[in-house]
C-alpha positions in Angstrom: 0.0 0.0 0.0 1.6 3.4 -1.1 0.3 5.8 1.6 1.3 9.1 -0.5 -0.1 7.9 -3.7 -0.7 11.3 -5.9 0.2 13.5 -3.3 2.6 16.3 -3.9 5.3 16.8 -1.1 8.0 19.7 -0.5 11.1 18.4 1.7 14.0 20.4 2.7 17.6 19.4 3.2 17.0 16.3 0.8 20.8 15.8 0.2 21.7 13.6 3.1 20.8 12.1 6.3 17.2 12.2 7.3 16.2 14.2 4.5 17.6 11.6 2.0 15.8 8.9 3.6 12.5 10.9 3.9 12.9 11.8 0.0 13.2 7.8 -0.6 10.6 6.9 1.6 7.8 9.4 0.1 9.0 8.3 -3.4 8.4 4.7 -2.4 5.0 5.7 -1.3 3.9 7.5 -4.4 4.7 11.1 -3.7 5.5 13.5 -6.1 8.4 15.6 -4.6 9.9 19.0 -4.7 13.3 18.0 -3.5 14.8 21.1 -1.8 18.7 21.7 -0.9 21.4 24.3 -1.0 23.2 22.5 -3.9 22.0 19.8 -6.3 25.0 17.7 -7.4 25.3 15.4 -10.5 25.2 12.4 -8.1 21.9 13.5 -6.5 20.3 14.4 -10.1 21.1 10.7 -11.0 19.7 9.3 -7.7 16.6 11.2 -8.2 16.1 10.1 -11.7 16.5 6.5 -10.8 14.3 6.9 -7.8 11.5 8.7 -9.8 11.7 6.2 -12.5 11.8 3.0 -10.2 8.5 4.4 -8.3 6.8 6.0 -11.2 6.7 9.4 -9.6 7.9 12.9 -10.2 10.8 14.5 -8.4 11.8 18.1 -9.2 15.4 19.3 -7.4 15.5 22.8 -6.3 18.6 24.4 -5.3 18.7 27.5 -2.9 19.9 28.6 0.3 17.0 28.9 3.0 18.8 31.7 4.4 18.7 33.8 1.2 15.2 35.2 1.1 15.4 36.0 -2.6 16.5 32.6 -3.6 13.8 31.2 -1.5 10.8 33.4 -3.4 12.1 32.0 -6.7 11.9 28.5 -5.5 8.6 29.2 -4.3 7.7 30.7 -7.7 8.8 27.7 -9.3 6.7 25.4 -7.0 3.7 27.8 -7.9 4.4 27.5 -11.8 4.0 23.6 -11.4 0.3 24.3 -10.6 0.4 21.2 -8.3 -1.7 21.4 -5.1 0.9 21.0 -2.3 -0.2 18.2 0.3 2.8 17.9 2.5 5.7 20.1 3.7 8.6 18.5 5.6 10.9 21.2 7.3 14.0 19.1 7.8 16.9 21.3 6.9 19.1 22.4 9.7 22.5 22.5 11.2 24.2 21.7 14.6 26.3 24.3 16.4 29.7 23.9 18.0 29.8 22.3 21.5 30.7 25.3 23.6 29.6 26.1 27.1 26.8 29.0 27.4 29.4 31.5 28.9 31.7 31.0 25.9 29.0 31.3 23.2 29.1 34.4 21.0 25.8 36.0 20.3 26.6 35.9 16.6 26.7 32.1 16.9 23.4 32.1 18.2 21.9 34.3 15.7 23.6 32.2 12.9 21.9 29.0 14.1 18.6 30.6 14.6 18.5 32.0 11.2 19.1 28.4 9.7 16.9 26.3 12.1 14.3 28.6 13.0 13.7 31.8 11.0 14.5 30.3 7.5 11.8 27.3 8.3 9.4 29.9 9.5 9.7 32.0 6.5 9.4 29.1 4.1 6.5 27.7 6.0 4.5 31.1 5.4 5.0 31.0 1.8 3.9 27.2 1.7 0.8 27.4 3.9 -0.5 30.1 1.7 -0.6 27.5 -1.0 -1.9 24.8 1.3 -4.7 27.2 2.3 -6.0 27.5 -1.2 -6.8 23.8 -1.2 -8.3 23.6 2.2 -5.8 20.8 3.2 -2.2 20.0 4.1 0.2 18.2 6.6 3.5 20.1 7.8 6.0 18.0 9.6 8.7 19.9 11.4 12.0 18.4 12.6 12.8 19.3 16.1 15.1 17.3 18.3 15.4 15.2 21.7 18.0 17.9 22.9 14.8 20.5 22.3 12.7 18.7 24.8 15.5 17.7 27.3 18.4 20.1 26.9 22.0 19.2 25.9 25.1 20.7 27.6 27.1 22.9 25.5 24.5 23.3 22.8 22.4 26.2 23.9 21.6 27.7 20.4 20.8 24.4 18.9 18.5 23.3 21.9 16.9 26.8 21.8 16.0 26.6 18.1 14.7 23.0 18.4 12.5 24.2 21.5 11.3 27.0 19.5 10.3 24.5 16.7 8.1 22.7 19.2 6.4 26.2 20.0 5.9 26.9 16.3 4.2 23.5 16.0 1.8 23.8 18.4 0.8 27.3 17.6 0.5 26.8 14.0 -1.5 23.7 14.6 -4.3 25.8 16.3 -4.0 28.6 13.7 -4.5 26.3 10.6 -6.8 23.6 12.1 -9.9 25.2 10.6 -8.1 25.4 7.2 -7.8 21.6 7.3 -3.9 21.8 7.8 -2.4 19.8 10.3 1.1 20.6 11.9 3.1 18.1 13.9 6.8 17.6 14.6 9.3 14.8 15.2 12.0 14.7 17.8 14.6 12.6 16.8 17.1 11.1 19.4 20.7 10.3 18.5 20.7 9.3 14.6 23.5 7.7 12.3 23.9 10.5 10.0 26.7 12.7 9.3 25.3 15.6 11.7 24.6 12.8 14.5 28.1 11.5 14.0 29.6 15.2 14.6 28.8 14.9 18.4 31.0 14.3 20.9 31.7 10.4 21.2 31.7 10.1 24.9 28.5 12.1 25.3 27.0 10.0 22.4 27.8 6.9 24.1 26.1 8.2 27.3 22.7 8.8 25.2 23.2 5.2 24.0 23.5 3.9 27.3 20.4 5.7 28.4 18.1 4.6 25.8 15.9 1.7 26.1 17.0 0.1 22.7 20.6 0.5 23.4 21.7 2.0 19.8 21.6 4.8 17.5 18.6 5.3 15.5 18.5 4.8 11.6 17.6 7.8 9.2 14.8 5.4 7.7 13.2 4.9 11.1 12.7 8.7 11.5 11.3 8.7 7.8 8.7 6.3 8.7 7.5 8.5 11.6 7.4 11.2 9.3 5.4 9.2 6.6 2.8 8.5 9.1 2.3 12.2 10.2 2.3 13.3 6.5 -0.1 10.5 5.5 -3.9 10.3 6.1 -3.0 7.4 8.7 -2.7 10.6 11.0 -5.8 12.7 10.0 -6.7 13.2 13.3 -3.3 14.1 14.8 -2.2 17.7 15.1 -0.3 19.9 17.3 1.9 16.8 18.6 5.6 16.2 19.0 6.5 12.7 18.6 9.8 11.5 20.3 11.7 9.0 18.4 14.8 8.6 20.6 15.1 4.9 21.3 13.5 5.4 24.5 16.1 7.8 26.0 13.3 9.6 28.1 12.2 6.4 29.9 15.6 5.2 30.1 17.3 1.9 30.2 15.9 -0.3 32.9 16.6 -3.9 31.9 15.1 -6.5 34.0 15.6 -10.1 33.4 
């Protein structure tokens, strides 16, 4: 069963990690996709062509920097010109900050992370929700983080942006509910991606030890949670933040 058959989705940060896994998953489930990223490489074009052909869908790579408002407007204009109704938006793009304790964190570093992880996401969502409102339906899935819910030492700016995404998710769910637009978020734990592997190894090991499953997550596992929230299977779910952290919150309490 293809859960997104005939739907049109926009996914940011498609080049690698969770975004790449969501791209693959959505194509396998029948969605036509506007695949957004900063740079479209020849390798990515080849991957997209094969993915589209294999799954009988259409995939349109869009290259732009989310922090460049004019470039964003041009990308949105390209989406409009396709005359496709937009059913799904996945706000996946983001960056992690260097591990620096609070007193040593420059305010400019905080502004930089907020621009990418928060303001750019909100700006893009403003444009896309206007398209969704015309159709009277839509599903938005934001990427928060376990860190945005629990905190993470030395990551104040990253944690703050991901906590802000939780607030945006819940607020927009209230604002757009009567427009038929659902807004939810996923809060991944430690995932086996380039970004996840940049984490201090000692701290990463401590997260794994605290988790019930005792391992890192796979990008595909997060993509499946996003698929659920994007699909009609979750038609009565909005304003929620789903933790996909391998059970870090409940901890490892093995009893045998």
